[in-house]
TORKOL-4160 file (C-alpha; in steps of 0.2 Angstrom, whole numbers, padded with zeros to 4 digits, m for minus):
434
<pt num="1" X="0357" Y="0809" Z="0384"/>
<pt num="2" X="0367" Y="0824" Z="0377"/>
<pt num="3" X="0377" Y="0813" Z="0365"/>
<pt num="4" X="0361" Y="0804" Z="0359"/>
<pt num="5" X="0352" Y="0820" Z="0356"/>
<pt num="6" X="0367" Y="0827" Z="0346"/>
<pt num="7" X="0367" Y="0811" Z="0335"/>
<pt num="8" X="0349" Y="0812" Z="0331"/>
<pt num="9" X="0350" Y="0831" Z="0326"/>
<pt num="10" X="0365" Y="0827" Z="0315"/>
<pt num="11" X="0355" Y="0813" Z="0306"/>
<pt num="12" X="0340" Y="0824" Z="0303"/>
<pt num="13" X="0352" Y="0837" Z="0295"/>
<pt num="14" X="0360" Y="0825" Z="0283"/>
<pt num="15" X="0343" Y="0818" Z="0278"/>
<pt num="16" X="0336" Y="0835" Z="0275"/>
<pt num="17" X="0351" Y="0840" Z="0264"/>
<pt num="18" X="0350" Y="0824" Z="0254"/>
<pt num="19" X="0331" Y="0827" Z="0251"/>
<pt num="20" X="0335" Y="0845" Z="0246"/>
<pt num="21" X="0348" Y="0840" Z="0233"/>
<pt num="22" X="0340" Y="0825" Z="0225"/>
<pt num="23" X="0321" Y="0829" Z="0227"/>
<pt num="24" X="0320" Y="0835" Z="0208"/>
<pt num="25" X="0327" Y="0818" Z="0202"/>
<pt num="26" X="0316" Y="0808" Z="0213"/>
<pt num="27" X="0300" Y="0817" Z="0210"/>
<pt num="28" X="0302" Y="0819" Z="0191"/>
<pt num="29" X="0301" Y="0838" Z="0191"/>
<pt num="30" X="0317" Y="0840" Z="0182"/>
<pt num="31" X="0309" Y="0837" Z="0165"/>
<pt num="32" X="0314" Y="0824" Z="0152"/>
<pt num="33" X="0331" Y="0816" Z="0154"/>
<pt num="34" X="0345" Y="0816" Z="0142"/>
<pt num="35" X="0354" Y="0801" Z="0134"/>
<pt num="36" X="0339" Y="0789" Z="0133"/>
<pt num="37" X="0337" Y="0788" Z="0152"/>
<pt num="38" X="0321" Y="0790" Z="0162"/>
<pt num="39" X="0314" Y="0808" Z="0165"/>
<pt num="40" X="0324" Y="0818" Z="0176"/>
<pt num="41" X="0340" Y="0809" Z="0174"/>
<pt num="42" X="0348" Y="0808" Z="0191"/>
<pt num="43" X="0349" Y="0790" Z="0196"/>
<pt num="44" X="0342" Y="0784" Z="0179"/>
<pt num="45" X="0351" Y="0771" Z="0168"/>
<pt num="46" X="0352" Y="0771" Z="0149"/>
<pt num="47" X="0350" Y="0756" Z="0137"/>
<pt num="48" X="0363" Y="0743" Z="0138"/>
<pt num="49" X="0376" Y="0742" Z="0125"/>
<pt num="50" X="0377" Y="0725" Z="0116"/>
<pt num="51" X="0385" Y="0717" Z="0101"/>
<pt num="52" X="0375" Y="0706" Z="0089"/>
<pt num="53" X="0377" Y="0693" Z="0076"/>
<pt num="54" X="0365" Y="0686" Z="0062"/>
<pt num="55" X="0358" Y="0668" Z="0064"/>
<pt num="56" X="0361" Y="0657" Z="0049"/>
<pt num="57" X="0349" Y="0645" Z="0041"/>
<pt num="58" X="0355" Y="0630" Z="0030"/>
<pt num="59" X="0349" Y="0613" Z="0024"/>
<pt num="60" X="0357" Y="0599" Z="0033"/>
<pt num="61" X="0354" Y="0581" Z="0038"/>
<pt num="62" X="0355" Y="0574" Z="0056"/>
<pt num="63" X="0373" Y="0575" Z="0062"/>
<pt num="64" X="0380" Y="0560" Z="0071"/>
<pt num="65" X="0397" Y="0560" Z="0080"/>
<pt num="66" X="0405" Y="0543" Z="0083"/>
<pt num="67" X="0419" Y="0542" Z="0095"/>
<pt num="68" X="0433" Y="0529" Z="0092"/>
<pt num="69" X="0452" Y="0526" Z="0093"/>
<pt num="70" X="0466" Y="0526" Z="0081"/>
<pt num="71" X="0477" Y="0511" Z="0077"/>
<pt num="72" X="0491" Y="0509" Z="0064"/>
<pt num="73" X="0487" Y="0501" Z="0048"/>
<pt num="74" X="0501" Y="0489" Z="0051"/>
<pt num="75" X="0510" Y="0484" Z="0067"/>
<pt num="76" X="0522" Y="0470" Z="0070"/>
<pt num="77" X="0533" Y="0463" Z="0084"/>
<pt num="78" X="0549" Y="0459" Z="0075"/>
<pt num="79" X="0557" Y="0443" Z="0082"/>
<pt num="80" X="0574" Y="0435" Z="0080"/>
<pt num="81" X="0575" Y="0419" Z="0070"/>
<pt num="82" X="0591" Y="0413" Z="0078"/>
<pt num="83" X="0598" Y="0414" Z="0095"/>
<pt num="84" X="0614" Y="0423" Z="0100"/>
<pt num="85" X="0621" Y="0437" Z="0110"/>
<pt num="86" X="0616" Y="0455" Z="0105"/>
<pt num="87" X="0632" Y="0463" Z="0098"/>
<pt num="88" X="0624" Y="0479" Z="0090"/>
<pt num="89" X="0608" Y="0488" Z="0093"/>
<pt num="90" X="0605" Y="0500" Z="0080"/>
<pt num="91" X="0588" Y="0508" Z="0083"/>
<pt num="92" X="0579" Y="0517" Z="0098"/>
<pt num="93" X="0561" Y="0520" Z="0101"/>
<pt num="94" X="0554" Y="0533" Z="0090"/>
<pt num="95" X="0567" Y="0530" Z="0076"/>
<pt num="96" X="0560" Y="0529" Z="0058"/>
<pt num="97" X="0566" Y="0515" Z="0047"/>
<pt num="98" X="0564" Y="0509" Z="0029"/>
<pt num="99" X="0561" Y="0492" Z="0024"/>
<pt num="100" X="0577" Y="0481" Z="0025"/>
<pt num="101" X="0586" Y="0492" Z="0037"/>
<pt num="102" X="0596" Y="0483" Z="0050"/>
<pt num="103" X="0588" Y="0484" Z="0067"/>
<pt num="104" X="0600" Y="0473" Z="0077"/>
<pt num="105" X="0615" Y="0461" Z="0075"/>
<pt num="106" X="0619" Y="0445" Z="0085"/>
<pt num="107" X="0636" Y="0439" Z="0088"/>
<pt num="108" X="0641" Y="0426" Z="0075"/>
<pt num="109" X="0659" Y="0421" Z="0080"/>
<pt num="110" X="0655" Y="0403" Z="0084"/>
<pt num="111" X="0644" Y="0401" Z="0069"/>
<pt num="112" X="0658" Y="0408" Z="0058"/>
<pt num="113" X="0670" Y="0396" Z="0065"/>
<pt num="114" X="0658" Y="0382" Z="0062"/>
<pt num="115" X="0656" Y="0388" Z="0044"/>
<pt num="116" X="0675" Y="0388" Z="0042"/>
<pt num="117" X="0676" Y="0370" Z="0047"/>
<pt num="118" X="0661" Y="0366" Z="0036"/>
<pt num="119" X="0670" Y="0374" Z="0021"/>
<pt num="120" X="0686" Y="0364" Z="0025"/>
<pt num="121" X="0676" Y="0348" Z="0026"/>
<pt num="122" X="0668" Y="0352" Z="0009"/>
<pt num="123" X="0684" Y="0355" Z="0001"/>
<pt num="124" X="0691" Y="0339" Z="0007"/>
<pt num="125" X="0675" Y="0330" Z="0002"/>
<pt num="126" X="0676" Y="0338" Z="m0015"/>
<pt num="127" X="0694" Y="0332" Z="m0017"/>
<pt num="128" X="0689" Y="0314" Z="m0012"/>
<pt num="129" X="0675" Y="0314" Z="m0024"/>
<pt num="130" X="0686" Y="0319" Z="m0038"/>
<pt num="131" X="0698" Y="0305" Z="m0034"/>
<pt num="132" X="0684" Y="0292" Z="m0033"/>
<pt num="133" X="0676" Y="0298" Z="m0049"/>
<pt num="134" X="0693" Y="0295" Z="m0057"/>
<pt num="135" X="0694" Y="0278" Z="m0050"/>
<pt num="136" X="0677" Y="0274" Z="m0057"/>
<pt num="137" X="0682" Y="0279" Z="m0074"/>
<pt num="138" X="0698" Y="0268" Z="m0073"/>
<pt num="139" X="0688" Y="0253" Z="m0067"/>
<pt num="140" X="0675" Y="0256" Z="m0080"/>
<pt num="141" X="0688" Y="0255" Z="m0094"/>
<pt num="142" X="0695" Y="0239" Z="m0086"/>
<pt num="143" X="0678" Y="0231" Z="m0085"/>
<pt num="144" X="0675" Y="0234" Z="m0104"/>
<pt num="145" X="0691" Y="0224" Z="m0107"/>
<pt num="146" X="0686" Y="0211" Z="m0095"/>
<pt num="147" X="0701" Y="0215" Z="m0083"/>
<pt num="148" X="0690" Y="0218" Z="m0067"/>
<pt num="149" X="0675" Y="0209" Z="m0060"/>
<pt num="150" X="0657" Y="0216" Z="m0060"/>
<pt num="151" X="0658" Y="0216" Z="m0041"/>
<pt num="152" X="0673" Y="0228" Z="m0041"/>
<pt num="153" X="0664" Y="0239" Z="m0053"/>
<pt num="154" X="0649" Y="0240" Z="m0043"/>
<pt num="155" X="0659" Y="0244" Z="m0027"/>
<pt num="156" X="0667" Y="0258" Z="m0036"/>
<pt num="157" X="0650" Y="0265" Z="m0041"/>
<pt num="158" X="0644" Y="0264" Z="m0023"/>
<pt num="159" X="0659" Y="0272" Z="m0016"/>
<pt num="160" X="0657" Y="0287" Z="m0028"/>
<pt num="161" X="0638" Y="0289" Z="m0024"/>
<pt num="162" X="0642" Y="0288" Z="m0005"/>
<pt num="163" X="0655" Y="0302" Z="m0007"/>
<pt num="164" X="0643" Y="0312" Z="m0017"/>
<pt num="165" X="0630" Y="0311" Z="m0003"/>
<pt num="166" X="0643" Y="0316" Z="0010"/>
<pt num="167" X="0647" Y="0331" Z="m0001"/>
<pt num="168" X="0629" Y="0336" Z="m0002"/>
<pt num="169" X="0627" Y="0334" Z="0017"/>
<pt num="170" X="0643" Y="0345" Z="0020"/>
<pt num="171" X="0637" Y="0358" Z="0007"/>
<pt num="172" X="0620" Y="0359" Z="0016"/>
<pt num="173" X="0628" Y="0361" Z="0033"/>
<pt num="174" X="0639" Y="0375" Z="0026"/>
<pt num="175" X="0623" Y="0384" Z="0018"/>
<pt num="176" X="0614" Y="0382" Z="0034"/>
<pt num="177" X="0628" Y="0391" Z="0044"/>
<pt num="178" X="0629" Y="0405" Z="0030"/>
<pt num="179" X="0610" Y="0407" Z="0032"/>
<pt num="180" X="0612" Y="0408" Z="0051"/>
<pt num="181" X="0625" Y="0422" Z="0049"/>
<pt num="182" X="0614" Y="0431" Z="0037"/>
<pt num="183" X="0599" Y="0430" Z="0049"/>
<pt num="184" X="0609" Y="0436" Z="0064"/>
<pt num="185" X="0606" Y="0453" Z="0056"/>
<pt num="186" X="0588" Y="0457" Z="0060"/>
<pt num="187" X="0580" Y="0469" Z="0047"/>
<pt num="188" X="0564" Y="0479" Z="0046"/>
<pt num="189" X="0550" Y="0470" Z="0037"/>
<pt num="190" X="0542" Y="0486" Z="0031"/>
<pt num="191" X="0545" Y="0505" Z="0033"/>
<pt num="192" X="0538" Y="0513" Z="0049"/>
<pt num="193" X="0543" Y="0519" Z="0067"/>
<pt num="194" X="0550" Y="0510" Z="0081"/>
<pt num="195" X="0537" Y="0510" Z="0095"/>
<pt num="196" X="0546" Y="0499" Z="0108"/>
<pt num="197" X="0563" Y="0490" Z="0109"/>
<pt num="198" X="0563" Y="0473" Z="0118"/>
<pt num="199" X="0581" Y="0469" Z="0117"/>
<pt num="200" X="0597" Y="0475" Z="0126"/>
<pt num="201" X="0615" Y="0476" Z="0121"/>
<pt num="202" X="0625" Y="0461" Z="0127"/>
<pt num="203" X="0610" Y="0450" Z="0132"/>
<pt num="204" X="0606" Y="0433" Z="0125"/>
<pt num="205" X="0592" Y="0433" Z="0113"/>
<pt num="206" X="0583" Y="0417" Z="0111"/>
<pt num="207" X="0577" Y="0410" Z="0095"/>
<pt num="208" X="0560" Y="0418" Z="0092"/>
<pt num="209" X="0563" Y="0432" Z="0105"/>
<pt num="210" X="0555" Y="0449" Z="0103"/>
<pt num="211" X="0567" Y="0462" Z="0096"/>
<pt num="212" X="0557" Y="0478" Z="0092"/>
<pt num="213" X="0539" Y="0483" Z="0089"/>
<pt num="214" X="0537" Y="0492" Z="0072"/>
<pt num="215" X="0522" Y="0502" Z="0067"/>
<pt num="216" X="0517" Y="0509" Z="0050"/>
<pt num="217" X="0508" Y="0526" Z="0052"/>
<pt num="218" X="0508" Y="0531" Z="0034"/>
<pt num="219" X="0489" Y="0526" Z="0035"/>
<pt num="220" X="0479" Y="0524" Z="0051"/>
<pt num="221" X="0463" Y="0515" Z="0055"/>
<pt num="222" X="0449" Y="0523" Z="0066"/>
<pt num="223" X="0437" Y="0511" Z="0073"/>
<pt num="224" X="0420" Y="0517" Z="0079"/>
<pt num="225" X="0404" Y="0508" Z="0085"/>
<pt num="226" X="0389" Y="0513" Z="0074"/>
<pt num="227" X="0372" Y="0510" Z="0080"/>
<pt num="228" X="0363" Y="0497" Z="0070"/>
<pt num="229" X="0350" Y="0509" Z="0063"/>
<pt num="230" X="0365" Y="0518" Z="0054"/>
<pt num="231" X="0373" Y="0502" Z="0047"/>
<pt num="232" X="0364" Y="0503" Z="0030"/>
<pt num="233" X="0370" Y="0521" Z="0027"/>
<pt num="234" X="0387" Y="0518" Z="0033"/>
<pt num="235" X="0389" Y="0503" Z="0021"/>
<pt num="236" X="0382" Y="0513" Z="0007"/>
<pt num="237" X="0395" Y="0526" Z="0011"/>
<pt num="238" X="0408" Y="0513" Z="0009"/>
<pt num="239" X="0402" Y="0507" Z="m0008"/>
<pt num="240" X="0401" Y="0525" Z="m0014"/>
<pt num="241" X="0419" Y="0529" Z="m0008"/>
<pt num="242" X="0412" Y="0544" Z="0002"/>
<pt num="243" X="0425" Y="0554" Z="0011"/>
<pt num="244" X="0421" Y="0554" Z="0030"/>
<pt num="245" X="0427" Y="0569" Z="0040"/>
<pt num="246" X="0436" Y="0565" Z="0056"/>
<pt num="247" X="0442" Y="0576" Z="0070"/>
<pt num="248" X="0456" Y="0572" Z="0083"/>
<pt num="249" X="0457" Y="0579" Z="0101"/>
<pt num="250" X="0475" Y="0582" Z="0100"/>
<pt num="251" X="0476" Y="0590" Z="0082"/>
<pt num="252" X="0468" Y="0606" Z="0076"/>
<pt num="253" X="0465" Y="0601" Z="0058"/>
<pt num="254" X="0451" Y="0591" Z="0051"/>
<pt num="255" X="0455" Y="0575" Z="0041"/>
<pt num="256" X="0445" Y="0564" Z="0029"/>
<pt num="257" X="0445" Y="0545" Z="0027"/>
<pt num="258" X="0436" Y="0532" Z="0019"/>
<pt num="259" X="0425" Y="0518" Z="0026"/>
<pt num="260" X="0436" Y="0502" Z="0024"/>
<pt num="261" X="0425" Y="0489" Z="0032"/>
<pt num="262" X="0409" Y="0487" Z="0042"/>
<pt num="263" X="0412" Y="0472" Z="0054"/>
<pt num="264" X="0397" Y="0460" Z="0051"/>
<pt num="265" X="0396" Y="0454" Z="0069"/>
<pt num="266" X="0388" Y="0467" Z="0082"/>
<pt num="267" X="0392" Y="0469" Z="0100"/>
<pt num="268" X="0378" Y="0459" Z="0108"/>
<pt num="269" X="0377" Y="0471" Z="0123"/>
<pt num="270" X="0377" Y="0488" Z="0114"/>
<pt num="271" X="0369" Y="0483" Z="0097"/>
<pt num="272" X="0383" Y="0492" Z="0088"/>
<pt num="273" X="0393" Y="0487" Z="0074"/>
<pt num="274" X="0412" Y="0491" Z="0073"/>
<pt num="275" X="0416" Y="0502" Z="0058"/>
<pt num="276" X="0434" Y="0504" Z="0052"/>
<pt num="277" X="0438" Y="0521" Z="0043"/>
<pt num="278" X="0455" Y="0522" Z="0034"/>
<pt num="279" X="0464" Y="0539" Z="0035"/>
<pt num="280" X="0480" Y="0544" Z="0025"/>
<pt num="281" X="0493" Y="0550" Z="0037"/>
<pt num="282" X="0508" Y="0555" Z="0026"/>
<pt num="283" X="0516" Y="0567" Z="0039"/>
<pt num="284" X="0514" Y="0554" Z="0053"/>
<pt num="285" X="0505" Y="0567" Z="0065"/>
<pt num="286" X="0491" Y="0555" Z="0069"/>
<pt num="287" X="0497" Y="0543" Z="0082"/>
<pt num="288" X="0491" Y="0526" Z="0087"/>
<pt num="289" X="0479" Y="0527" Z="0102"/>
<pt num="290" X="0473" Y="0545" Z="0099"/>
<pt num="291" X="0455" Y="0548" Z="0102"/>
<pt num="292" X="0445" Y="0552" Z="0086"/>
<pt num="293" X="0427" Y="0558" Z="0082"/>
<pt num="294" X="0420" Y="0552" Z="0065"/>
<pt num="295" X="0407" Y="0564" Z="0059"/>
<pt num="296" X="0392" Y="0558" Z="0048"/>
<pt num="297" X="0375" Y="0564" Z="0043"/>
<pt num="298" X="0360" Y="0553" Z="0041"/>
<pt num="299" X="0342" Y="0555" Z="0035"/>
<pt num="300" X="0336" Y="0569" Z="0023"/>
<pt num="301" X="0342" Y="0587" Z="0024"/>
<pt num="302" X="0330" Y="0599" Z="0034"/>
<pt num="303" X="0332" Y="0617" Z="0038"/>
<pt num="304" X="0344" Y="0620" Z="0052"/>
<pt num="305" X="0348" Y="0636" Z="0061"/>
<pt num="306" X="0365" Y="0641" Z="0068"/>
<pt num="307" X="0369" Y="0654" Z="0081"/>
<pt num="308" X="0386" Y="0659" Z="0089"/>
<pt num="309" X="0389" Y="0649" Z="0105"/>
<pt num="310" X="0391" Y="0666" Z="0114"/>
<pt num="311" X="0372" Y="0670" Z="0110"/>
<pt num="312" X="0367" Y="0655" Z="0122"/>
<pt num="313" X="0362" Y="0660" Z="0140"/>
<pt num="314" X="0359" Y="0647" Z="0153"/>
<pt num="315" X="0347" Y="0651" Z="0167"/>
<pt num="316" X="0338" Y="0639" Z="0179"/>
<pt num="317" X="0343" Y="0624" Z="0168"/>
<pt num="318" X="0335" Y="0632" Z="0152"/>
<pt num="319" X="0344" Y="0639" Z="0137"/>
<pt num="320" X="0339" Y="0656" Z="0130"/>
<pt num="321" X="0344" Y="0667" Z="0116"/>
<pt num="322" X="0341" Y="0686" Z="0116"/>
<pt num="323" X="0334" Y="0692" Z="0099"/>
<pt num="324" X="0336" Y="0711" Z="0095"/>
<pt num="325" X="0321" Y="0719" Z="0088"/>
<pt num="326" X="0318" Y="0738" Z="0083"/>
<pt num="327" X="0310" Y="0749" Z="0096"/>
<pt num="328" X="0302" Y="0766" Z="0095"/>
<pt num="329" X="0311" Y="0780" Z="0103"/>
<pt num="330" X="0303" Y="0788" Z="0118"/>
<pt num="331" X="0291" Y="0803" Z="0114"/>
<pt num="332" X="0300" Y="0819" Z="0112"/>
<pt num="333" X="0317" Y="0811" Z="0111"/>
<pt num="334" X="0329" Y="0820" Z="0099"/>
<pt num="335" X="0317" Y="0835" Z="0096"/>
<pt num="336" X="0323" Y="0853" Z="0096"/>
<pt num="337" X="0313" Y="0858" Z="0111"/>
<pt num="338" X="0319" Y="0843" Z="0121"/>
<pt num="339" X="0337" Y="0848" Z="0116"/>
<pt num="340" X="0334" Y="0866" Z="0123"/>
<pt num="341" X="0325" Y="0860" Z="0139"/>
<pt num="342" X="0340" Y="0848" Z="0143"/>
<pt num="343" X="0354" Y="0859" Z="0137"/>
<pt num="344" X="0359" Y="0864" Z="0155"/>
<pt num="345" X="0358" Y="0846" Z="0161"/>
<pt num="346" X="0369" Y="0840" Z="0147"/>
<pt num="347" X="0382" Y="0853" Z="0151"/>
<pt num="348" X="0382" Y="0847" Z="0169"/>
<pt num="349" X="0383" Y="0828" Z="0164"/>
<pt num="350" X="0365" Y="0824" Z="0170"/>
<pt num="351" X="0358" Y="0808" Z="0163"/>
<pt num="352" X="0374" Y="0800" Z="0159"/>
<pt num="353" X="0370" Y="0798" Z="0140"/>
<pt num="354" X="0374" Y="0808" Z="0124"/>
<pt num="355" X="0366" Y="0825" Z="0122"/>
<pt num="356" X="0348" Y="0825" Z="0116"/>
<pt num="357" X="0347" Y="0827" Z="0097"/>
<pt num="358" X="0364" Y="0820" Z="0094"/>
<pt num="359" X="0368" Y="0806" Z="0082"/>
<pt num="360" X="0369" Y="0789" Z="0090"/>
<pt num="361" X="0365" Y="0771" Z="0088"/>
<pt num="362" X="0346" Y="0767" Z="0086"/>
<pt num="363" X="0337" Y="0760" Z="0101"/>
<pt num="364" X="0332" Y="0742" Z="0101"/>
<pt num="365" X="0323" Y="0730" Z="0112"/>
<pt num="366" X="0326" Y="0712" Z="0116"/>
<pt num="367" X="0315" Y="0696" Z="0116"/>
<pt num="368" X="0320" Y="0681" Z="0127"/>
<pt num="369" X="0318" Y="0666" Z="0116"/>
<pt num="370" X="0320" Y="0648" Z="0124"/>
<pt num="371" X="0329" Y="0636" Z="0112"/>
<pt num="372" X="0334" Y="0618" Z="0111"/>
<pt num="373" X="0353" Y="0616" Z="0108"/>
<pt num="374" X="0359" Y="0604" Z="0095"/>
<pt num="375" X="0376" Y="0600" Z="0089"/>
<pt num="376" X="0391" Y="0612" Z="0088"/>
<pt num="377" X="0401" Y="0617" Z="0073"/>
<pt num="378" X="0416" Y="0627" Z="0079"/>
<pt num="379" X="0410" Y="0644" Z="0086"/>
<pt num="380" X="0392" Y="0640" Z="0081"/>
<pt num="381" X="0378" Y="0630" Z="0088"/>
<pt num="382" X="0363" Y="0622" Z="0081"/>
<pt num="383" X="0347" Y="0628" Z="0089"/>
<pt num="384" X="0329" Y="0623" Z="0088"/>
<pt num="385" X="0315" Y="0635" Z="0093"/>
<pt num="386" X="0309" Y="0653" Z="0089"/>
<pt num="387" X="0325" Y="0659" Z="0081"/>
<pt num="388" X="0326" Y="0660" Z="0062"/>
<pt num="389" X="0339" Y="0663" Z="0049"/>
<pt num="390" X="0343" Y="0682" Z="0048"/>
<pt num="391" X="0338" Y="0686" Z="0066"/>
<pt num="392" X="0350" Y="0697" Z="0075"/>
<pt num="393" X="0355" Y="0688" Z="0091"/>
<pt num="394" X="0364" Y="0697" Z="0106"/>
<pt num="395" X="0382" Y="0689" Z="0108"/>
<pt num="396" X="0390" Y="0702" Z="0119"/>
<pt num="397" X="0382" Y="0710" Z="0134"/>
<pt num="398" X="0368" Y="0697" Z="0136"/>
<pt num="399" X="0373" Y="0691" Z="0153"/>
<pt num="400" X="0362" Y="0703" Z="0162"/>
<pt num="401" X="0348" Y="0706" Z="0150"/>
<pt num="402" X="0329" Y="0703" Z="0153"/>
<pt num="403" X="0315" Y="0702" Z="0141"/>
<pt num="404" X="0309" Y="0719" Z="0135"/>
<pt num="405" X="0325" Y="0729" Z="0141"/>
<pt num="406" X="0331" Y="0743" Z="0129"/>
<pt num="407" X="0348" Y="0740" Z="0121"/>
<pt num="408" X="0359" Y="0750" Z="0110"/>
<pt num="409" X="0368" Y="0739" Z="0096"/>
<pt num="410" X="0386" Y="0746" Z="0096"/>
<pt num="411" X="0392" Y="0734" Z="0083"/>
<pt num="412" X="0392" Y="0717" Z="0075"/>
<pt num="413" X="0403" Y="0704" Z="0084"/>
<pt num="414" X="0419" Y="0697" Z="0075"/>
<pt num="415" X="0415" Y="0679" Z="0074"/>
<pt num="416" X="0423" Y="0666" Z="0062"/>
<pt num="417" X="0411" Y="0662" Z="0047"/>
<pt num="418" X="0398" Y="0649" Z="0051"/>
<pt num="419" X="0402" Y="0632" Z="0044"/>
<pt num="420" X="0387" Y="0623" Z="0036"/>
<pt num="421" X="0383" Y="0607" Z="0044"/>
<pt num="422" X="0381" Y="0599" Z="0026"/>
<pt num="423" X="0400" Y="0602" Z="0024"/>
<pt num="424" X="0403" Y="0588" Z="0037"/>
<pt num="425" X="0399" Y="0575" Z="0024"/>
<pt num="426" X="0407" Y="0582" Z="0008"/>
<pt num="427" X="0408" Y="0573" Z="m0008"/>
<pt num="428" X="0422" Y="0573" Z="m0021"/>
<pt num="429" X="0435" Y="0577" Z="m0008"/>
<pt num="430" X="0451" Y="0568" Z="m0007"/>
<pt num="431" X="0456" Y="0560" Z="0009"/>
<pt num="432" X="0469" Y="0569" Z="0020"/>
<pt num="433" X="0470" Y="0584" Z="0030"/>
<pt num="434" X="0460" Y="0600" Z="0027"/>
């Protein structure tokens, strides 16, 4: 009982002390607060500091993003035309080669021996042909004098022709062996990069066996599937030679290409038409298989409003933008009498704001505007709703704002300049990187 009574008395003392100390702030008897807070200062909070940016309005058509994949403009699996053991492998994956560079050599020892034999046979046949031709000339002279029969002359001519045929066959065999030796050096058919090596040093490479896969990345093709309602405009862009902007997930720069072809056969399930866009790639930074987004615009240009993405606030599945509007200062704020009345409070730090009558940012209010979000352009977003070009929208400090709350604009946010959506489909621009 004694301990319980002691505890109750202690609680009453503490409550009484708190009431004595803070009663002026709670009852409002302390007079107008300083620094934009509620009257009496005490536990009052001043307006929230925020940063703003200006919404931008421009004319743009409906933007469309088509996702596709990158493929080299040329790709070939280089194969051997002759069989043989791989004696030299001169390239590796990732190597860049020029047209005509040797990729691989096959062992030609046996073929060279056969060629030596064929050359010897050719020399022997040539000598025999020379002797037979001399015999034909001699018999021809005797025939004119009637010293030999017609049959002997015809036999000499037949022997000469047979030897000439033998000579031609031996020469053909020698030429074939020489060609086999030449083709034992497998060369690059065009300039490009080695994406795969299929042969190994010392293994037997059959005739027609794969050696390397060679890709040409000096230009790449991006294939996207365009909905059928856009096919006419894409075909017109191809005829006009319009530069189409393209973005790659793995690359920071934006590139431009031209529509090379619109495939006439649609995908029967999706009702989309493959569109091939050709992009110059002189530095080879665009790689085969990369994911790409082809940007396009369709329809007539209409007014479009952009705000920084930081201005968007998502709550309960809805998207809002807080627009800053001018707000009247509270009565008596900044006057001389108010400054005198709150001088003591300012010196003691009451109110938490700047001294009354001092220079400071103007007081503003905020409106909560629900918007519909469109396409994004870098740090900016298309919005449709109550926001107009030139409106000041809150981009910093908007997480805890509510409609009608007082705010103080402390600065303009440093955001990259807004791109105009119309720039996504430029004209007169050369293909390549921007």
